[in-house]
N, C-alpha and C positions, 0 to 999 in steps of 0.2 A: 381524201385525207393523206397528208404527207407521211412518209415512212417514219420520220423522226417524231411525228406526233403520236406514234403508237408504241406500246411496249408489250412484250410477250412474257408472261410469267411461266415458271416451271410448275410442275404438279405440286400442290400443297396438300399436306395431310395434317388436319387440325384435330387435336384431342379436345373433347368437350368437357369443360369444367362447369362449376355452378353458375358462372356468369351467363351461360347460354342454355343451361338445362331447362327443358320444357318449351323451348322456342321452336316455332315451325321452321322446317328446313328452308323453304323459299325465303322467309324473312331473314334467316341467318345468312343465306347466300347473297341477298341483295345488299346487306350491310358490308359484305366483304368484296363484292364485285361492283363497286360504285361505277356508274356510267354504262353498265351492261343492261340492255333492255330486259324487262321482266319476261317477255316472250322467249328471249334467248336463254335465260336461266331455266325456264320450264322445259325448254327443249333439251338442255344439258342433262336435267334430271331424268326426263322420260326416255332419253336415249342411252341412259346407263353410264354417262360420262362422270356424273357425280355418284359416288357410292358411300354407303354407311357400313363400316366394318366389312368392306369387300362385297357387299350385296346391294341390289337395287331397292329403292324405296320410292314412295309417292312424295310429291312436293309438300303434302300436308303432314308428313311425318314429324313427330315431336321428338326433338333431340334428347337423348338420355345421357346422364353423367357417365363419362368414360368412352362414349362413342368416338370412333375415328371417322372423320369426314374427308373423303378424297375430293379435292377441287382441281379440275383439269386446267391446263393452260387456256387462257381466254384472252383474245386480242381486244384491247380497249384503249380509249383515249388516255394518254398519260395524264396523271393528275396535276393540277396546278398547285404548286407548293406555296402556301401563304405563310410567311414567317410568323412564329408564335408571338413575336414582339409587336405585330400589327394590332392596333387597338380598335375596338368598335366605335360607333358614333359616341361622342362625349369623352373619348379617351379613357374609359374606365377599365381597369384590370379587375378581375373578379376574385382571384385567389385571396387578396387581403380582406375580402368580405365574407370569407367562410367562418361560420359560427361553430360548426362541428364537422368532423370527418373521421370515418374509419374505413374499413375495407368493403363495407356494404352500402354506405350512403353518405351524402354530403348535405348539410343544412347551410344554406346560403342566405345572407342578408341582402336581398336583391335591391339594387339602387332604383329609385324612381326614374321613369323615363326610358327604361330599357325593356323591350318586349322579351318574352320568354323564348319566342321562336322568330327566326327570320321570315321574311315574306311581306307582301303588301307594301313594297317599297323599302323595307328594312333589310339591309344586306346580311346583318348578323344579329341574332338575339342571344339570350343568356346561354342556351344549350350549345349553340355553335361556338361561342366564345370560350365556354368551359372546355369543349373538345380541343380547341386550339391550345389552351393553357395547360391541359392535362392530357397530352398525347399518349401517355402510358396507360390510360384507362381505356380498356377495350370495350367496356359497356358503360354507357352514361346516358341515362334517360330521365326526363322530367317525371316526377310523381304526380304533380298537380300544377296548376297555373295561377298566376297573378296577373291582373290587368297591367298594362304598360306603365301607367302612372302610379300604381300601388307599390309601395316599398315593403320590405320585411321578409319574413321567414319563407323560404322556398326549398322544398326537398328535391334532391336529385339522387336517383338510385344508381349504384355502381355494380349491382348484381341483379340479374333477372328475379332471383328469389326475393330480394328486397322489394322490387317493384310490385311483384304479384302480392306479396304480403301486405304492403302498405295500401294497395288498391282494395284489397279485401277488407282491411280495417276501416277504410273510408266508407265503403258500401254498408258496413255494419255499424257505422256511427261510433267507432272506437278511437277516433282522433279528435281531440279538442282543438278548435281553431278560434283564436280570439284576436280581434282587430281593435285599433284605436282610430276613432274618427271624430271630426268636428263638424257639427251640423248647424245650420242657420236656425235661430229661434230658441226658445226656452223649453227644453224637453220636460214634460210635466211629471213623469213617473220615475221613481228610483230604479225599478226593474220593470221591463215590459216585454212580454212574449208577443212577437208579431208572426202570425201564420197567414200569409197571403200567397195564393198560387201565382206562379210566374210563367208567362208565355214568351218564348223567344222566337224572333223572326229575323230574317236577313233582308236589308233594304236593297233597292235596285243598285246602289253603289257598293254592295257587298259588306255593309256595316251591320254589326249585331245590335239589335234593339230588343229590350225586354220590357214588358208591361204586366201589370197585375190584371189577370183575367181568370174567370171561374174555371175555364177549361185548361188552365195551365198546370204546370207541375207543382206538387206540394213543396212549400218552402217555409222554413222556420228560422227566425233570428231572435236571439235574446239580447235586448239592449239594456245596458246598465249605465246609469248616469254617474259620471265621475266628477265633473266640475261644471258649474254654471257661470256664464258670463252675461253681460247685459243683453247681447243679441245672439249669443251662440251657446252651444252646450258640447262639452267633451264627453263622448260616450265610449264604452267598451261594447263591441258587437261580437257575440258568440254565434258562430254558424252551427246550426244543428243539421242543416242540409247544405249542399254546395252548388247552388244554381248560379248560372252566369249573372254577374252584376247584382247579386242578391241584396247585399247591404245597401248599395246605391239606390236600387229601385224601391226597396221597403221604406227607407228613410224618406225619399222624395215623395212617395205616394202618400205618406202620412203628413206631408207639409213641412218636412224638415230636411231639405236637400243638403247634401254634403258640401262643405265649403270648397270651392274650386273645381267642382265636378262640371266638366265641359259637355257632358252628354245628358245628364238628368238634373242638373243644378239650375241655379238662378244666374243667368248670364250677366245681367247688369250688376248683381252683387259681386260676381267673380271679378269683374273689371275693377271695382273699387278695392277688392281684397288684394289684387295684384299690385296695386299702388302701395299697399301696406306691407307687402313683402311675401304674400302667399302666391307663389307662381304656379302651383299645381294642386291637384286634388288632395285633400287632407284625409288620406286613408292609408293605414299602416298595419301590416300583418305582424302583430307584436308577439304572439306566443303560439306554439304548437306543443301539445302533450299527447304522447303515443307510446305504445310498446315497440321496442326495437324489433324489426321483422326477423332478425336472426337470433339475437341473444335473449330476447324477451324482456330485457331491462326497460323499466319505465323511464322515458325520456321527457325532459322539459327543455325546450329550446325557446329562447327569448331574444328578440332583437330590440335594442333601445330605439326610442323615438329619434328619427334623423334630425340633424341640426336645423334644417330649414323649417321643419314643423315645430320643433322646440322653440326656436326664435319667435315664430309667429304667436305661440301661446304666451311667451314673455311679453310680446307687444300688447296682447289682450289684457294680461294681468296689469301691465303698466297703466293702461287706459282706465282700469277699474279703481286705481288708487286715488 
């Protein structure tokens, strides 16, 4: 490696605030020494070159508020600086899509077609783009996920305390998640509880697939009928559990596939819907209700139905006249 491809940092002393409180030392260092192999980081800690408050600790040490971390000079590849003005695929900037922001979390109205994480041929997802647009945020992590084609409310933690608190709330069922979805067929019941266990597997191509199987994980969705059309039904889907592809698989298994779903849907129907203007899956994370992980305030975050989905509903309404 050429000399000008390397940079050498001076000793850094980092004071731990609540954004890193409770984090493992090795994870903390890997985030700050990007490009340095994990084995090298472990060697630095075990050799005493990394110190906490002047003393040696194990790599598994959990950082405490007010700790001072000594990070020694480490030679590493100079980072490639990507201008913050460079946009992801589709040319979408995310800051205009923020629904709520304080010093603990961001609620984003995620655009459809954007993955939450880069990978699998995607150079940059939501989290990578947000880090580019908000370089001043030292801590920025996804609280949960949405499928690439699903639009709507997505939470991002700006403090570790917020991330831990929201994850606990999810495990304990204290976060209400409500989606809007259009399914093929006339949904018969005003309210229907669907409790079908889901089994997840990964195909040889690395694709996630979920099926209803007795040995699967418990999954519970409450569907509420909002509007009936001749061949479709607009539903609200409330998640009581958060399994992968839960709404999509529950609806499809019952014979009501989501309009535009390219994985569990009716493929021939999807082709005809595309000609009518529905170019993607009709699934939108419309509402989250939760207690703020720091203040305890009850939060209601709503994302309006995107224009493309609203226009398609107008098309169905026009056909019914």
